[in-house]
MDAnalysis code that builds the backbone (N, CA, C; Angstrom):
import MDAnalysis as mda
import numpy as np

u = mda.Universe.empty(453, n_residues=151, atom_resindex=np.repeat(np.arange(151), 3), trajectory=True)
u.add_TopologyAttr("name", ["N", "CA", "C"] * 151)
u.add_TopologyAttr("resid", np.arange(1, 152))
u.add_TopologyAttr("resname", ["MET", "GLU", "VAL", "ILE", "LEU", "LYS", "GLU", "ASP", "ILE", "ASN", "ASN", "LEU", "GLY", "HIS", "ARG", "GLY", "ASP", "VAL", "VAL", "LYS", "VAL", "ALA", "ASP", "GLY", "TYR", "GLY", "ARG", "ASN", "PHE", "LEU", "LEU", "PRO", "LYS", "LYS", "LEU", "ALA", "MET", "GLU", "ALA", "THR", "ALA", "ALA", "ASN", "LYS", "ALA", "VAL", "ILE", "GLU", "GLN", "MET", "LYS", "ALA", "SER", "ALA", "VAL", "ARG", "LYS", "SER", "ALA", "LYS", "GLU", "LYS", "ALA", "GLU", "ALA", "GLU", "ALA", "LEU", "VAL", "GLY", "GLN", "LEU", "ASN", "ASN", "VAL", "SER", "LEU", "VAL", "PHE", "GLU", "ARG", "LYS", "VAL", "GLY", "GLU", "HIS", "ASP", "GLN", "LEU", "PHE", "GLY", "SER", "VAL", "THR", "SER", "ALA", "ASP", "ILE", "ALA", "HIS", "ALA", "LEU", "GLU", "ALA", "LYS", "GLY", "PHE", "ASN", "ILE", "ASP", "ARG", "ARG", "LYS", "VAL", "HIS", "LEU", "GLU", "GLU", "PRO", "LEU", "LYS", "GLN", "LEU", "GLY", "GLU", "PHE", "HIS", "ILE", "PRO", "VAL", "LYS", "LEU", "HIS", "ARG", "GLU", "VAL", "THR", "ALA", "HIS", "VAL", "GLY", "VAL", "THR", "VAL", "LYS", "ALA", "ASP", "GLU", "THR", "ALA", "GLU"])
u.atoms.positions = np.array([
    [178.432, 28.735, -0.553],
    [178.483, 27.285, -1.211],
    [179.665, 26.549, -1.800],
    [180.248, 25.887, -1.255],
    [181.120, 25.341, -2.228],
    [180.849, 24.299, -2.637],
    [181.491, 24.509, -3.761],
    [181.240, 23.348, -5.130],
    [182.148, 22.701, -5.842],
    [182.243, 21.963, -6.478],
    [183.724, 21.061, -6.790],
    [183.237, 20.694, -8.710],
    [184.004, 21.725, -9.226],
    [183.710, 21.954, -10.783],
    [183.889, 20.580, -11.615],
    [182.711, 20.485, -12.499],
    [182.632, 19.155, -13.506],
    [183.408, 19.328, -14.631],
    [183.443, 20.565, -14.770],
    [183.818, 21.044, -16.353],
    [184.574, 22.554, -16.447],
    [185.208, 23.199, -17.609],
    [186.082, 24.521, -17.211],
    [184.959, 25.580, -17.533],
    [185.569, 26.394, -16.719],
    [183.878, 27.348, -16.894],
    [184.819, 28.464, -17.054],
    [185.001, 29.643, -17.767],
    [185.309, 30.763, -17.793],
    [185.309, 31.683, -16.496],
    [186.288, 32.410, -15.827],
    [185.905, 33.384, -15.046],
    [185.697, 32.142, -13.628],
    [185.628, 31.210, -13.776],
    [185.644, 30.758, -12.529],
    [186.300, 29.652, -11.549],
    [186.730, 28.630, -12.948],
    [187.681, 28.216, -12.703],
    [188.160, 26.887, -13.616],
    [188.853, 25.495, -13.280],
    [188.834, 24.741, -13.873],
    [188.578, 23.391, -13.398],
    [188.106, 21.857, -14.303],
    [187.716, 20.954, -13.939],
    [188.574, 20.390, -12.483],
    [187.814, 19.972, -11.382],
    [188.100, 19.832, -10.162],
    [188.997, 20.353, -9.224],
    [188.523, 22.017, -9.874],
    [188.643, 23.289, -8.325],
    [187.268, 23.104, -7.704],
    [187.719, 23.184, -6.452],
    [186.995, 23.984, -5.084],
    [186.562, 24.893, -5.045],
    [185.383, 26.060, -5.212],
    [185.156, 27.229, -5.670],
    [183.954, 27.734, -4.408],
    [184.049, 28.718, -4.266],
    [183.144, 29.343, -3.194],
    [182.065, 30.258, -4.494],
    [180.756, 29.717, -4.509],
    [179.869, 30.441, -4.954],
    [178.291, 31.506, -4.342],
    [178.185, 32.125, -5.050],
    [176.521, 32.283, -4.943],
    [175.763, 31.407, -4.867],
    [174.785, 31.067, -3.421],
    [174.030, 30.080, -3.357],
    [173.004, 29.792, -4.514],
    [172.681, 30.838, -4.953],
    [171.374, 31.020, -5.973],
    [172.479, 30.295, -7.320],
    [173.722, 30.901, -7.577],
    [174.109, 30.044, -8.741],
    [174.492, 29.016, -8.858],
    [174.860, 28.335, -7.724],
    [175.392, 26.937, -7.506],
    [174.040, 26.070, -7.752],
    [172.699, 26.582, -6.957],
    [171.757, 25.521, -6.888],
    [170.872, 25.717, -8.257],
    [170.965, 26.822, -8.397],
    [170.174, 27.359, -9.959],
    [170.777, 26.827, -11.205],
    [171.789, 27.112, -11.397],
    [172.790, 27.102, -12.857],
    [173.973, 25.874, -12.590],
    [174.589, 25.308, -11.960],
    [175.803, 24.521, -11.966],
    [175.146, 23.373, -11.471],
    [174.776, 23.073, -10.488],
    [174.194, 21.559, -10.263],
    [173.172, 21.238, -11.302],
    [172.346, 21.999, -11.524],
    [170.769, 21.442, -12.468],
    [172.112, 21.186, -14.251],
    [173.049, 21.983, -14.303],
    [173.363, 21.565, -15.774],
    [174.223, 20.750, -15.224],
    [174.853, 19.803, -14.240],
    [175.941, 18.983, -14.231],
    [177.317, 19.573, -14.077],
    [177.460, 20.932, -14.311],
    [178.948, 21.621, -14.076],
    [179.463, 21.540, -12.529],
    [178.706, 20.762, -11.901],
    [179.842, 21.088, -10.596],
    [179.095, 20.369, -9.598],
    [179.320, 20.040, -7.910],
    [178.626, 19.108, -7.453],
    [178.936, 20.095, -6.143],
    [178.254, 19.190, -5.245],
    [178.143, 20.091, -3.707],
    [179.978, 19.293, -2.962],
    [180.367, 20.115, -2.724],
    [181.935, 20.082, -2.139],
    [181.620, 19.016, -0.428],
    [181.114, 18.102, -0.311],
    [181.076, 17.168, 0.387],
    [182.619, 16.795, 0.202],
    [182.718, 15.720, 1.848],
    [184.073, 15.117, 1.766],
    [183.903, 13.917, 1.029],
    [182.882, 12.894, 0.795],
    [183.005, 11.822, -0.170],
    [183.195, 12.394, -1.088],
    [182.666, 13.054, -1.520],
    [183.150, 14.069, -3.530],
    [184.279, 14.512, -3.167],
    [184.984, 15.589, -2.591],
    [186.007, 16.049, -2.411],
    [187.453, 14.534, -2.914],
    [187.219, 13.530, -2.112],
    [187.515, 12.222, -2.209],
    [187.903, 11.849, -3.634],
    [186.313, 11.832, -4.153],
    [186.406, 10.757, -5.529],
    [186.614, 11.957, -6.283],
    [186.740, 13.057, -6.405],
    [187.316, 14.395, -6.997],
    [188.899, 14.169, -6.955],
    [189.674, 13.685, -6.209],
    [191.035, 13.770, -6.199],
    [191.184, 12.428, -7.102],
    [190.653, 11.599, -6.999],
    [190.922, 10.505, -8.008],
    [190.654, 10.879, -9.242],
    [189.580, 11.780, -9.811],
    [189.291, 12.238, -11.188],
    [190.085, 13.150, -11.605],
    [190.647, 14.414, -10.256],
    [192.020, 15.244, -10.842],
    [193.159, 14.515, -11.503],
    [193.353, 13.213, -10.670],
    [194.583, 12.420, -11.352],
    [194.811, 12.170, -12.597],
    [193.554, 11.292, -12.554],
    [193.171, 10.868, -13.907],
    [193.406, 12.106, -15.296],
    [192.433, 13.279, -14.533],
    [192.350, 14.074, -15.440],
    [193.833, 15.104, -16.090],
    [194.851, 15.102, -15.163],
    [196.182, 15.149, -15.353],
    [196.492, 14.487, -16.351],
    [196.731, 12.984, -16.124],
    [196.794, 12.409, -17.075],
    [196.434, 12.379, -17.994],
    [195.280, 12.540, -18.614],
    [194.614, 12.729, -20.038],
    [195.003, 14.064, -20.626],
    [195.080, 15.029, -19.472],
    [195.421, 16.033, -20.375],
    [196.843, 16.290, -20.771],
    [197.551, 15.782, -20.106],
    [198.873, 15.349, -20.584],
    [199.529, 14.726, -21.925],
    [198.554, 13.830, -21.797],
    [198.165, 12.997, -23.486],
    [197.751, 13.597, -24.225],
    [197.019, 14.844, -24.013],
    [196.142, 15.987, -25.235],
    [196.895, 16.507, -25.333],
    [197.820, 16.822, -24.455],
    [198.807, 18.335, -24.856],
    [199.740, 17.044, -25.870],
    [200.664, 16.288, -25.586],
    [201.509, 15.862, -26.605],
    [200.914, 15.779, -27.712],
    [199.865, 15.363, -28.191],
    [199.365, 15.291, -29.310],
    [199.086, 16.246, -29.792],
    [198.625, 17.502, -29.199],
    [198.361, 18.725, -29.815],
    [199.403, 19.314, -30.179],
    [201.083, 18.887, -29.277],
    [202.354, 19.522, -29.567],
    [202.981, 19.005, -30.812],
    [202.285, 17.811, -31.419],
    [202.800, 17.087, -31.965],
    [202.317, 18.119, -33.498],
    [200.750, 18.320, -33.562],
    [199.781, 18.303, -34.618],
    [200.341, 20.008, -35.131],
    [200.901, 20.618, -33.841],
    [201.563, 22.081, -33.992],
    [202.591, 22.785, -35.273],
    [203.302, 21.535, -35.165],
    [204.393, 21.652, -36.212],
    [203.652, 21.487, -37.638],
    [202.611, 20.617, -37.490],
    [202.396, 20.163, -39.218],
    [201.124, 21.175, -39.114],
    [200.190, 22.028, -38.667],
    [199.372, 22.929, -38.456],
    [200.234, 24.261, -39.055],
    [200.968, 24.568, -38.564],
    [202.068, 26.016, -38.502],
    [202.359, 26.374, -40.243],
    [202.776, 24.915, -40.505],
    [202.865, 24.955, -41.895],
    [201.957, 24.998, -43.755],
    [200.389, 24.919, -42.570],
    [199.173, 24.724, -43.416],
    [199.217, 26.278, -44.006],
    [198.658, 26.322, -45.157],
    [197.933, 27.819, -45.806],
    [196.658, 27.732, -46.338],
    [196.045, 28.124, -46.633],
    [194.211, 27.772, -46.567],
    [194.755, 28.790, -47.846],
    [193.590, 28.419, -49.230],
    [193.360, 29.492, -49.765],
    [191.858, 29.277, -50.055],
    [191.155, 30.934, -50.076],
    [189.775, 30.780, -50.434],
    [189.980, 31.527, -51.398],
    [188.728, 31.140, -52.527],
    [188.630, 32.105, -53.884],
    [186.914, 32.659, -53.540],
    [187.017, 33.833, -53.303],
    [185.336, 34.703, -53.018],
    [185.109, 35.947, -53.927],
    [184.003, 36.145, -54.169],
    [183.560, 36.592, -55.154],
    [183.408, 38.284, -54.826],
    [184.069, 39.019, -55.092],
    [184.563, 40.462, -54.828],
    [183.645, 41.466, -55.350],
    [183.111, 42.765, -54.728],
    [182.695, 43.949, -55.166],
    [183.407, 45.161, -55.228],
    [183.086, 46.210, -55.469],
    [183.964, 47.413, -55.653],
    [184.692, 47.416, -54.075],
    [185.903, 48.010, -54.322],
    [186.799, 48.500, -53.446],
    [187.332, 46.835, -52.652],
    [187.430, 45.878, -53.479],
    [187.982, 44.806, -52.884],
    [187.191, 44.230, -51.605],
    [185.859, 44.350, -51.680],
    [184.832, 44.138, -50.618],
    [183.952, 42.326, -50.675],
    [184.416, 41.632, -49.931],
    [183.606, 40.339, -50.280],
    [182.082, 40.719, -50.004],
    [181.578, 39.701, -51.101],
    [180.040, 39.161, -50.900],
    [180.187, 37.552, -50.241],
    [180.076, 37.898, -48.871],
    [179.945, 36.597, -47.761],
    [181.253, 36.609, -47.037],
    [181.753, 36.017, -46.421],
    [183.235, 36.059, -45.970],
    [183.477, 34.663, -45.781],
    [184.781, 34.798, -44.820],
    [185.107, 33.211, -44.515],
    [184.790, 33.336, -43.107],
    [184.290, 32.041, -42.514],
    [184.104, 31.905, -41.106],
    [184.993, 31.308, -40.567],
    [184.749, 30.191, -39.358],
    [186.122, 29.339, -38.624],
    [185.372, 28.186, -39.037],
    [184.011, 27.872, -39.230],
    [183.653, 26.815, -39.999],
    [184.145, 26.523, -41.462],
    [184.043, 27.338, -42.110],
    [185.516, 27.141, -43.659],
    [186.212, 26.981, -43.446],
    [187.053, 27.555, -42.205],
    [187.933, 27.249, -42.255],
    [188.525, 25.696, -42.216],
    [188.018, 25.326, -40.709],
    [187.480, 23.712, -40.380],
    [187.295, 23.020, -41.139],
    [186.338, 23.236, -41.843],
    [186.230, 22.600, -43.484],
    [187.268, 22.076, -44.498],
    [187.956, 23.388, -44.732],
    [189.247, 23.100, -45.827],
    [190.497, 22.633, -44.939],
    [190.680, 22.372, -43.434],
    [191.366, 21.669, -42.615],
    [191.152, 20.222, -42.377],
    [189.583, 19.794, -42.685],
    [189.316, 18.641, -42.548],
    [189.660, 17.922, -43.629],
    [189.492, 18.812, -45.040],
    [189.322, 18.084, -46.696],
    [191.250, 18.033, -46.504],
    [192.444, 18.577, -45.588],
    [193.635, 18.098, -46.004],
    [193.942, 17.520, -44.962],
    [192.956, 16.631, -43.996],
    [193.425, 15.575, -43.504],
    [193.307, 15.854, -41.849],
    [193.168, 17.303, -41.255],
    [193.418, 17.351, -40.040],
    [191.567, 17.481, -39.426],
    [191.251, 16.946, -38.424],
    [190.309, 16.905, -37.752],
    [190.236, 17.907, -37.148],
    [189.843, 19.135, -36.997],
    [190.057, 20.250, -35.977],
    [188.115, 20.674, -36.061],
    [187.971, 20.779, -34.661],
    [186.224, 21.639, -34.506],
    [186.488, 22.849, -34.777],
    [185.562, 23.596, -35.549],
    [185.158, 24.961, -35.812],
    [185.277, 26.062, -34.592],
    [184.721, 24.926, -33.039],
    [185.046, 25.816, -32.128],
    [186.566, 26.211, -31.456],
    [187.724, 25.398, -32.580],
    [188.615, 25.642, -31.917],
    [189.423, 26.382, -33.080],
    [188.860, 27.439, -33.737],
    [189.514, 27.994, -34.467],
    [188.792, 29.533, -34.234],
    [189.438, 30.194, -33.591],
    [189.646, 31.527, -32.916],
    [189.768, 33.197, -34.124],
    [188.660, 33.250, -34.524],
    [188.401, 34.035, -35.293],
    [187.518, 35.025, -34.511],
    [188.032, 36.327, -34.397],
    [187.261, 37.625, -33.665],
    [186.100, 37.642, -34.391],
    [186.078, 37.634, -35.766],
    [184.969, 37.927, -36.651],
    [185.373, 37.379, -37.645],
    [184.542, 37.093, -38.920],
    [184.653, 36.528, -39.858],
    [185.225, 37.580, -41.071],
    [186.221, 37.081, -41.937],
    [187.275, 37.772, -42.553],
    [186.305, 38.452, -43.907],
    [186.215, 39.464, -43.784],
    [185.742, 39.881, -45.415],
    [186.239, 40.626, -46.308],
    [187.464, 40.616, -46.101],
    [188.388, 41.307, -47.106],
    [189.655, 40.579, -47.475],
    [190.052, 40.813, -48.886],
    [190.794, 40.262, -49.199],
    [192.073, 40.247, -48.310],
    [193.284, 39.541, -48.917],
    [194.660, 39.491, -48.313],
    [195.097, 37.690, -47.501],
    [196.089, 38.090, -46.652],
    [196.694, 37.414, -46.166],
    [196.312, 37.127, -44.656],
    [195.660, 35.487, -43.547],
    [196.129, 36.343, -42.372],
    [196.593, 35.059, -41.763],
    [197.088, 35.201, -40.589],
    [197.369, 34.078, -39.763],
    [196.258, 33.992, -38.457],
    [195.541, 33.176, -38.738],
    [194.328, 32.269, -38.039],
    [194.933, 31.309, -36.796],
    [194.964, 32.094, -35.529],
    [194.966, 31.002, -34.241],
    [194.142, 29.773, -34.567],
    [194.805, 28.555, -34.009],
    [193.853, 27.332, -33.963],
    [194.498, 26.774, -32.420],
    [193.236, 26.674, -31.354],
    [193.626, 26.304, -30.023],
    [193.272, 24.881, -29.788],
    [194.213, 24.124, -29.730],
    [194.132, 22.974, -29.673],
    [194.134, 22.257, -28.142],
    [194.592, 23.274, -27.510],
    [194.637, 22.512, -25.892],
    [195.084, 23.729, -25.556],
    [194.442, 23.909, -24.022],
    [194.333, 24.905, -23.087],
    [195.769, 26.076, -23.274],
    [196.874, 25.373, -23.402],
    [198.544, 25.534, -23.156],
    [198.712, 25.692, -24.794],
    [198.486, 25.096, -25.691],
    [199.217, 24.845, -26.821],
    [197.886, 25.238, -28.345],
    [198.371, 26.796, -28.987],
    [197.979, 27.313, -30.127],
    [199.056, 27.304, -31.500],
    [198.110, 26.469, -32.364],
    [199.012, 26.787, -33.684],
    [198.380, 27.910, -34.688],
    [198.942, 28.044, -35.471],
    [198.743, 29.361, -36.193],
    [198.813, 28.947, -37.692],
    [197.105, 29.481, -38.451],
    [197.349, 28.678, -39.771],
    [197.504, 29.957, -40.826],
    [198.059, 29.632, -41.834],
    [197.922, 30.706, -42.531],
    [196.643, 30.714, -44.087],
    [196.015, 31.907, -43.850],
    [194.826, 31.918, -44.743],
    [195.140, 32.839, -45.697],
    [194.718, 33.075, -46.749],
    [194.525, 34.206, -48.114],
    [193.123, 33.482, -48.672],
    [192.881, 35.329, -48.749],
    [191.750, 35.167, -49.264],
    [191.736, 35.920, -50.542],
    [191.570, 35.368, -51.940],
    [191.555, 35.896, -53.308],
    [190.787, 35.825, -53.850],
    [190.273, 36.994, -55.101],
    [188.950, 37.411, -55.687],
    [189.269, 35.780, -56.496],
    [187.874, 35.782, -56.750],
    [187.667, 34.495, -57.848],
    [187.622, 35.377, -58.747],
    [188.578, 34.907, -60.008],
    [188.720, 35.502, -60.965],
    [187.163, 34.787, -62.313],
    [187.188, 33.883, -61.924],
    [186.197, 32.981, -62.713],
    [184.765, 33.997, -62.618],
    [184.548, 34.994, -62.030],
    [183.411, 35.767, -61.698],
    [183.015, 36.606, -62.574],
    [183.880, 37.181, -63.706],
    [183.861, 38.144, -64.133],
    [184.193, 37.700, -65.905],
])
């Protein structure tokens, strides 16, 4: 079955791509969730217009993201957390914490764009990637320190 993707789907393709998928996958997953539509002649004509629009929109988003990269690369965040023996944190610093701290500094970044492999559970300095656009990634400095007031 051939379908036209309406959204980017990992390991399958990007928005506007015409891809061949198994009948069941297309009929039972992609079409009901409105992630794709059938690849008919009429839909292919509509998708060409959507692609042109998406290219313009993507170029604009990329330009905005590149402007934001310069500002974000200079940002450093400091988190103070309670620590136990061997400098092990009680709790952790998550992508939501980082996104919230960036928002407090005036950057409106969604937590899903902050790419942490796993939450930070130790003291130290880290460089965390923030994926602003498919092709644009910034790096934010994060320092996790011991909370001195806890003792």
